N, C-alpha and C positions, 0 to 999 in steps of 0.2 A: 226623220227617216235616215237610217244608217246606210252608208255606201259600202257595198260588198264587191269583192272581186272573185269571180268563180275560177278556180284553177282548172286547167284542162284535165281530162279523165286520167291520162297517164301520170300527171303530177299528183292527182288525188290518190291514185294507187300507191305511188312511191311514198307519199306522206303517211299513208296508213301503215305501210311497211316500217317506216321510221318509228312511228308510235309503238308498234309491236316490239321493235328492237329495243326501244327505251324501256318498255315494260319488262322484257327479259333481262336487261341490264340492271334494273332495280332489284329483281329477284336475285340475280347473281351477286350483287354488292352485299345484300343482306345476308345471304347464305354464306358467302365467303368470309364476311366480317364476323358472323356468329361462330363459324367453325374455327377461325384463327383465334378468337378470344377464348373459346372453350378449350382449345388445345393448350393455350398458354396457362389458363387458370388450372386446368386439370394436372398439368405438369409442374405447376407452382413456379413458373419462371416469368420474367419480364424482359422485353426487348429494349435495349438501350443503344442509341446511336450517338457517337461523340467523336471529337477529334482527340486522339490519344497524345499524351505528353511524352511518351517513350519512343524508342527507336522503332523504325518500321518493322512490321511483322513479315518475316521472310519465309516463303514456302516454295515448294518445287512441284511443277506439274508432272504427270506421268511420262512426258517426253523429255523431261530434264530441264525445262525452261524455268529460270528463277523468277518468282513473283514476289513483289513487295507491296504490302498494304500500307500506304503512306498517309493518306488523307483522312478518310472517314472509317471508323471501326464499328461494325455491327456485331453485337454479341448479346447473349442472354444471361441474365443473372437470376439466381435463386431469390424469389420474392421475400423469403424469410430473412435474407441478408440486408434488405433495404427497409427504410422507414415507411410507415403508412402513407406519408405525404408523397414520396416518390412513386410508390406503387399505385396509389390512387390517381395521381395526375397522368401517369403513363397509360393506365387502363382507360382513363377518361378520354385521352387523346385518340385512342383507337375507336372508342364508341362514338365520339363526336365526329370523327372522320366519316364513319359509315352513315350517320344521320345526315350530315351535310351533303354527301354525295347523293343520297336518296332524295333529299329535298330538291337538289339541283336537277336531277333527272326527271322528277315529277313535274316541276314547274316548266322545264323545257318541253316535256311531252304535251302538257296542256297548251303551251304556246303554239306548238306545231299543229295541234288539233284545231286551234282557231284559224291558223293559216289555211288548213285544208278546207275549212268552211268559208274561207274568204273574208273573215272578220279581221281586217288589218287596220281599219281606220276608226276604231272606237276607243273609249277611255279604258276599257278592260284590257285591251291588248297592251296599252302603255303600262298599266299596272303590272301585268305579267312580265314585261321586260324589266321593270324595276325589281321584281322578285327574283328573276334570273340573275341580275347583276348582284343583288344582295347575297344570293346563294353562292355565287362564284367567290365573292369576298370571304364568305364564311368557310368555304372549302380551303381557301388559301391561308386564312388567318387563325381560325379557332383551333384546329388540331395542332398547328405549329406552336401556338401560345401554350396550350396545355402540355405539349411534349417538351417545350423549353423549360417550363417550371419543373416538371417531373425529372428531366435529365439533370438539371442543376442540383436538385435534391439528391439524385442518385450519385452524382459526382462527389458530393459531400459525404454520403454514406459509404462510398467506396474508399474514402480516405485521401482522395487527391487534394481536396480543399480548394478554396476559391482563389488562392494566391499563386503568383508565378509571373514570369516575364511574358509579355505578349508573344504569341507564336509558340510558346513552350507549355503554358498552362493548359490543362484540360478544359475543353469547352464543348457545348452542344453543337452538333453539326447543323448547318442551315438547311432549310427545305429547298431542294433543287428546283422544284416546279413552281415556286412562288412567283417568279418573274413571268413565266408563261401564263399563269392564271391572271396576273395583273394586266398583261397585254390583251387577253381575251375580254376582261372587264372593260378596258378602254374601247375595244371594238364594239361591244354590246352598247356602250354609252353612245358611240357614234350612230349605231342603228336607232337608238331612241330618238336622237335629234332628227334623223332622216324621217322616221315614221311620224313624229310630231308635225313636221313640215308637211308631210303627205296628208295627214289628218286635216290640217287647216285647209289645204287645197281641196280635199274631198268635200268638206263642208261648204266651201265657197261655190263649188261647182256640182253640188248634189243634183243628180239626175242627168249629168253630162258624162261623168266618168263611168 
């Protein structure tokens, strides 16, 4: 017999709202990803993000403030000027990012649905937590890996080459949110341990909790 915990009515209403919000987020991620990919393909361009080897790009705001782009450079390159390897990996990075985010949102919504039904102390809940952790790792790692390969190929195609002194040579820009995702994965892993302990307690005291 499985031990369940019934959330109060207000909590159930809130959790249903969260599930709807996750559904809207899934639709938004898919639509936004498809529109951005279609826009890039139709214009024949590829987005490249890298650390430039040249002097900072200096611009001026309408109020006269001098602005310098020193660290990371975002620009778009004509796809015809790059190799198929660079274009393919950079396009794949965009597609994989959308797929990973959709998977994460779907698994999280299913997990919240089980919480709304009070199914916290069964094996399926633990499996869903594992899938959420895996999806988080995929969001952080897979698009970044594909982008790194594509950016390195683009750097070579643009003529910068792989050589140069550290801090001077062109390189792919790191993913800024990777550490945040890693910390979230650690947090979810801690939740897994807590729910495993709670599951054992629920089994030992089934009928009391």
